[in-house]
KELUMTI-28316 format. One record per residue (C-alpha): residue number from 0; residue in three letters; x, y, z. Coordinates in Angstrom, 3 decimals, always signed. Layout:
<rs>
{NUM ALA {X Y Z}},
...
</rs>
This chain:
<rs>
{0 MET {+21.079 -6.453 -18.932}},
{1 LEU {+22.341 -10.015 -19.721}},
{2 ARG {+21.329 -12.648 -17.164}},
{3 ARG {+25.061 -13.349 -16.022}},
{4 ASP {+25.488 -9.548 -15.403}},
{5 PHE {+22.184 -9.539 -13.242}},
{6 LEU {+23.445 -12.293 -11.056}},
{7 GLN {+26.391 -10.063 -10.249}},
{8 LEU {+24.110 -7.192 -9.345}},
{9 GLY {+25.394 -7.058 -5.822}},
{10 ALA {+28.816 -6.269 -7.129}},
{11 LEU {+27.935 -3.154 -8.728}},
{12 PRO {+28.179 +0.286 -6.895}},
{13 PHE {+24.878 +2.363 -6.790}},
{14 PHE {+25.031 +6.109 -7.582}},
{15 GLY {+22.517 +8.476 -8.552}},
{16 PRO {+19.451 +10.301 -6.948}},
{17 GLU {+19.212 +9.695 -3.118}},
{18 ARG {+15.672 +8.473 -2.446}},
{19 GLY {+16.286 +6.847 +1.002}},
{20 VAL {+15.622 +3.365 -0.134}},
{21 ASN {+18.400 +0.691 +0.341}},
{22 CYS {+18.422 -2.861 -0.790}},
{23 ILE {+19.399 -6.193 +0.630}},
{24 LEU {+19.595 -8.901 -2.005}},
{25 LEU {+19.446 -12.518 -0.690}},
{26 ARG {+20.788 -14.841 -3.425}},
{27 LEU {+19.308 -18.251 -2.875}},
{28 VAL {+22.078 -20.097 -4.458}},
{29 GLY {+21.144 -23.330 -6.221}},
{30 GLY {+17.683 -22.341 -7.328}},
{31 PRO {+14.726 -23.066 -4.918}},
{32 SER {+11.976 -25.142 -6.250}},
{33 HIS {+8.967 -22.973 -6.596}},
{34 LEU {+6.582 -25.883 -6.336}},
{35 ASP {+7.894 -26.962 -2.984}},
{36 THR {+8.148 -23.287 -1.579}},
{37 TRP {+5.998 -20.398 -2.758}},
{38 ASP {+3.954 -21.682 -5.673}},
{39 MET {+2.659 -24.981 -4.520}},
{40 LYS {+0.061 -27.049 -6.739}},
{41 PRO {-1.793 -29.295 -4.209}},
{42 ASP {-4.177 -30.484 -6.760}},
{43 ALA {-1.591 -31.611 -9.240}},
{44 PRO {-0.344 -35.235 -9.552}},
{45 ARG {+2.139 -36.297 -7.004}},
{46 GLU {+5.177 -36.255 -9.355}},
{47 ILE {+4.304 -32.673 -9.824}},
{48 ARG {+3.257 -31.463 -6.562}},
{49 GLY {+5.974 -33.034 -4.475}},
{50 PRO {+6.154 -34.058 -0.827}},
{51 PHE {+5.105 -30.954 +1.047}},
{52 LEU {+1.728 -29.598 +1.938}},
{53 PRO {+0.642 -25.896 +1.678}},
{54 ILE {-0.251 -23.954 +4.837}},
{55 ARG {-2.204 -20.861 +5.371}},
{56 THR {-0.595 -17.569 +6.060}},
{57 ASN {-1.640 -14.392 +7.883}},
{58 VAL {-2.946 -13.049 +4.582}},
{59 PRO {-6.249 -14.749 +3.471}},
{60 GLY {-5.892 -16.594 +0.133}},
{61 ILE {-2.073 -16.829 +0.378}},
{62 GLU {-0.614 -20.225 +1.004}},
{63 ILE {+3.130 -21.267 +1.145}},
{64 SER {+4.897 -24.503 +1.963}},
{65 GLU {+4.712 -26.093 +5.395}},
{66 ILE {+8.559 -25.762 +5.584}},
{67 PHE {+8.072 -22.087 +6.220}},
{68 PRO {+5.788 -21.774 +9.420}},
{69 ARG {+7.355 -18.473 +10.476}},
{70 MET {+7.190 -16.922 +6.917}},
{71 ALA {+3.521 -17.874 +7.050}},
{72 ARG {+3.085 -15.414 +10.012}},
{73 HIS {+4.875 -12.641 +8.079}},
{74 ALA {+3.034 -12.711 +4.626}},
{75 ASP {+1.663 -9.366 +5.132}},
{76 LYS {+5.206 -7.994 +4.880}},
{77 TYR {+6.368 -9.438 +1.418}},
{78 ALA {+5.116 -9.932 -2.015}},
{79 LEU {+5.327 -13.173 -3.971}},
{80 VAL {+6.029 -12.774 -7.755}},
{81 ARG {+5.172 -16.075 -9.190}},
{82 SER {+5.823 -15.451 -12.999}},
{83 VAL {+9.500 -14.914 -13.174}},
{84 TYR {+11.089 -16.440 -16.304}},
{85 SER {+14.183 -16.436 -18.312}},
{86 ASP {+14.664 -17.402 -21.929}},
{87 ALA {+18.182 -19.089 -21.233}},
{88 ASP {+19.782 -21.258 -18.787}},
{89 ALA {+21.512 -19.416 -15.921}},
{90 PRO {+25.000 -19.760 -14.847}},
{91 PRO {+25.348 -20.863 -11.033}},
{92 MET {+25.403 -17.979 -8.666}},
{93 HIS {+28.880 -17.178 -6.993}},
{94 PRO {+29.887 -14.777 -4.237}},
{95 CYS {+30.777 -11.425 -5.636}},
{96 GLY {+33.577 -10.631 -3.145}},
{97 THR {+33.140 -6.858 -2.891}},
{98 GLY {+32.777 -4.726 +0.257}},
{99 ALA {+28.962 -4.489 -0.228}},
{100 SER {+28.493 -8.183 -0.034}},
{101 THR {+28.413 -10.668 +2.866}},
{102 GLY {+28.628 -14.513 +2.478}},
{103 PRO {+28.427 -17.385 +4.834}},
{104 SER {+31.030 -17.540 +7.597}},
{105 ALA {+32.440 -20.591 +9.383}},
{106 ARG {+30.428 -20.025 +12.420}},
{107 PRO {+27.086 -21.731 +13.280}},
{108 ALA {+23.968 -20.393 +11.431}},
{109 PRO {+26.043 -18.720 +8.799}},
{110 PHE {+23.116 -17.416 +6.582}},
{111 GLU {+21.310 -15.998 +9.645}},
{112 ARG {+24.603 -14.195 +10.750}},
{113 SER {+25.099 -12.921 +7.261}},
{114 CYS {+21.597 -11.553 +7.352}},
{115 VAL {+22.336 -9.814 +10.651}},
{116 LYS {+25.448 -8.224 +9.165}},
{117 ALA {+23.546 -7.002 +6.073}},
{118 LEU {+21.126 -5.305 +8.521}},
{119 GLN {+24.189 -3.741 +10.389}},
{120 GLN {+25.593 -2.643 +7.001}},
{121 VAL {+22.302 -0.807 +5.998}},
{122 GLU {+22.102 +0.808 +9.324}},
{123 SER {+25.658 +2.136 +8.814}},
{124 GLY {+24.779 +3.506 +5.470}},
{125 THR {+25.624 +0.903 +2.835}},
{126 ARG {+22.953 +1.175 -0.012}},
{127 PHE {+23.146 -2.236 -1.583}},
{128 VAL {+24.163 -5.420 +0.141}},
{129 THR {+24.253 -8.987 -1.256}},
{130 VAL {+23.945 -11.965 +0.840}},
{131 ASP {+24.736 -15.364 -0.759}},
{132 MET {+22.889 -18.202 +1.061}},
{133 PHE {+25.500 -20.726 +0.184}},
{134 GLU {+29.083 -20.657 -1.100}},
{135 THR {+28.833 -23.785 -3.166}},
{136 VAL {+26.246 -26.270 -4.120}},
{137 PHE {+28.485 -29.308 -3.955}},
{138 ASP {+28.374 -31.903 -1.226}},
{139 GLU {+26.153 -29.942 +1.064}},
{140 ASN {+22.457 -29.278 +1.607}},
{141 THR {+21.340 -26.371 -0.556}},
{142 TRP {+18.447 -25.559 -2.854}},
{143 ASP {+20.028 -27.275 -5.767}},
{144 ALA {+17.947 -30.484 -5.037}},
{145 HIS {+18.613 -32.725 -7.980}},
{146 GLY {+18.288 -35.818 -5.873}},
{147 TRP {+21.708 -37.185 -6.605}},
{148 LYS {+25.297 -36.602 -5.405}},
{149 PRO {+27.009 -34.231 -5.162}},
{150 PHE {+23.816 -32.243 -4.956}},
{151 SER {+20.957 -32.349 -2.459}},
{152 PRO {+17.969 -34.577 -1.879}},
{153 LEU {+14.511 -32.650 -1.878}},
{154 SER {+13.956 -33.855 +1.650}},
{155 CYS {+16.609 -31.258 +2.813}},
{156 TYR {+14.076 -28.439 +2.147}},
{157 ARG {+12.170 -29.832 +5.014}},
{158 ASP {+15.152 -31.036 +7.247}},
{159 THR {+17.778 -27.984 +6.874}},
{160 VAL {+17.359 -25.555 +4.003}},
{161 GLY {+13.630 -24.540 +4.591}},
{162 PRO {+14.085 -24.001 +8.339}},
{163 MET {+17.329 -22.264 +7.711}},
{164 PHE {+15.672 -19.697 +5.277}},
{165 ASP {+12.544 -19.536 +7.405}},
{166 ARG {+14.337 -18.414 +10.408}},
{167 ALA {+16.853 -15.936 +8.831}},
{168 TYR {+14.322 -14.335 +6.483}},
{169 SER {+11.635 -14.028 +9.037}},
{170 THR {+14.070 -12.422 +11.509}},
{171 LEU {+15.397 -10.020 +9.000}},
{172 LEU {+12.004 -8.698 +8.232}},
{173 GLU {+11.175 -8.657 +11.932}},
{174 ASP {+14.381 -6.635 +12.802}},
{175 LEU {+13.847 -4.273 +9.882}},
{176 SER {+10.234 -3.726 +10.986}},
{177 GLN {+10.976 -3.059 +14.599}},
{178 ARG {+13.870 -0.717 +13.747}},
{179 GLY {+11.533 +1.279 +11.479}},
{180 LEU {+13.892 +0.307 +8.462}},
{181 LEU {+11.488 -1.882 +6.512}},
{182 ALA {+9.808 +1.097 +4.662}},
{183 THR {+13.349 +2.169 +3.418}},
{184 THR {+15.106 -1.202 +2.789}},
{185 LEU {+13.994 -3.326 -0.043}},
{186 VAL {+14.672 -7.086 +0.595}},
{187 VAL {+14.761 -9.305 -2.418}},
{188 ALA {+15.189 -12.967 -2.250}},
{189 MET {+15.652 -14.837 -5.398}},
{190 GLY {+17.425 -17.844 -6.915}},
{191 GLU {+18.777 -17.981 -10.453}},
{192 PHE {+15.939 -20.258 -11.728}},
{193 GLY {+13.216 -22.453 -10.738}},
{194 ARG {+13.074 -26.230 -10.925}},
{195 THR {+11.365 -28.852 -13.226}},
{196 PRO {+7.631 -29.459 -12.714}},
{197 LYS {+8.165 -33.125 -12.696}},
{198 ILE {+10.131 -34.883 -10.099}},
{199 ASN {+12.998 -36.635 -11.544}},
{200 PRO {+13.834 -40.463 -11.269}},
{201 SER {+16.221 -39.642 -8.405}},
{202 GLY {+13.511 -37.950 -6.361}},
{203 GLY {+14.739 -34.477 -6.969}},
{204 ARG {+14.052 -31.626 -9.366}},
{205 ASP {+16.402 -30.247 -12.057}},
{206 HIS {+17.037 -26.730 -13.202}},
{207 TRP {+14.133 -24.803 -14.836}},
{208 PRO {+14.460 -21.403 -16.089}},
{209 ARG {+10.987 -20.935 -17.650}},
{210 CYS {+9.061 -20.037 -14.337}},
{211 TRP {+9.892 -19.455 -10.786}},
{212 THR {+8.994 -17.397 -7.783}},
{213 ILE {+10.965 -14.504 -6.064}},
{214 LEU {+9.947 -12.617 -2.863}},
{215 MET {+10.095 -8.658 -2.472}},
{216 ALA {+9.567 -6.945 +0.788}},
{217 GLY {+10.044 -3.401 +2.095}},
{218 GLY {+11.166 -0.386 +0.039}},
{219 GLY {+7.760 +0.677 -0.983}},
{220 ILE {+6.727 -2.873 -1.977}},
{221 LYS {+3.055 -3.637 -0.586}},
{222 GLY {+3.055 -6.756 +1.447}},
{223 GLY {+0.502 -9.402 +1.409}},
{224 GLN {+0.170 -9.825 -2.357}},
{225 ILE {+0.797 -12.151 -5.192}},
{226 TYR {+1.917 -10.699 -8.508}},
{227 GLY {+1.586 -13.019 -11.602}},
{228 SER {+0.739 -16.723 -11.628}},
{229 SER {+2.212 -19.919 -13.416}},
{230 ASP {+0.156 -22.499 -15.264}},
{231 ARG {-1.386 -25.456 -13.425}},
{232 ILE {+1.862 -27.593 -13.144}},
{233 GLY {+4.166 -24.534 -12.555}},
{234 ALA {+5.901 -24.892 -15.931}},
{235 GLU {+5.308 -21.485 -17.556}},
{236 PRO {+3.893 -18.108 -16.492}},
{237 ARG {+0.156 -18.026 -17.006}},
{238 ASP {-0.238 -14.233 -16.597}},
{239 ASN {+1.838 -11.047 -15.945}},
{240 PRO {+5.116 -12.733 -16.954}},
{241 VAL {+8.068 -10.988 -15.311}},
{242 SER {+11.602 -11.019 -17.110}},
{243 LEU {+14.913 -10.519 -15.163}},
{244 ALA {+14.970 -7.151 -16.745}},
{245 MET {+11.886 -6.158 -15.007}},
{246 VAL {+13.180 -7.388 -11.712}},
{247 GLU {+16.183 -5.219 -12.235}},
{248 ALA {+14.163 -2.286 -13.152}},
{249 THR {+11.880 -2.617 -10.160}},
{250 ILE {+14.921 -2.626 -7.744}},
{251 SER {+16.320 +0.375 -9.535}},
{252 HIS {+12.987 +2.088 -9.358}},
{253 ALA {+12.471 +1.341 -5.609}},
{254 MET {+16.063 +2.797 -5.022}},
{255 GLY {+15.429 +5.979 -7.113}},
{256 MET {+18.127 +4.852 -9.565}},
{257 PRO {+18.129 +5.716 -13.363}},
{258 LEU {+16.413 +3.148 -15.481}},
{259 ASP {+17.615 +1.782 -18.844}},
{260 PRO {+15.714 +2.979 -21.836}},
{261 GLY {+12.517 +0.834 -22.206}},
{262 ALA {+12.972 -0.677 -18.695}},
{263 GLN {+9.658 -1.598 -17.156}},
{264 PRO {+9.402 -1.850 -13.347}},
{265 ILE {+6.511 -3.787 -11.669}},
{266 HIS {+4.637 -0.724 -10.645}},
{267 GLN {+1.718 -2.829 -9.358}},
{268 LEU {+3.933 -4.020 -6.456}},
{269 PHE {+4.298 -0.561 -4.826}},
{270 SER {+1.881 +0.687 -2.357}},
</rs>
């Protein structure tokens, strides 16, 4: 599947064998910096490691950014895939505009409300729901932290974007778990690329498709694990490289959908 097609995954209807697993795809529009979120390099030079510190989680040996204190208490529920890559630049993500999608509203805390709506859609029988965290990356705080206008400063990860995701994602996992739905609902959170290992002259990071981190939880995924790793500066996968085709195959496998010939799910993620 071409990368542009994959980014429209939430617009596709899912048919095929019923396996009882649904999927919520959280599209982190703008491309989060893996080095400032879920694959930190605290021993690297300052221009690589960035302004944030790692914190421990409730799983020994797993650390994430300090901007996610609630996520740190739920690391046993999700897996970090730290070796995703693409061979080409990706187009920006845009809302799909289908009945199985939900985007930000004009009300307060739009992403959190969209996650609540996604949960309600799954409860009502929708098999695949897409949530776009932002409608645009221009002139508002998003993951697209180039450090220059009309994009965001890296500081917004700490001040707005990080706390927004931390609350919404943690609450979604908590609610799914409390309702007994996490085992049958795959939650995938991913951007369209990572960001440059070296901080640019504007104090931000630019697009970097050669390595980044995504989150997978529920739907048979074993939480509290890390799959793959990046090199010492987060520039390239060091082991177990994961293509977008493998991500798609893993989602299809979890949902019991037919796989394309030669598709390779990440079997190690499943309990």
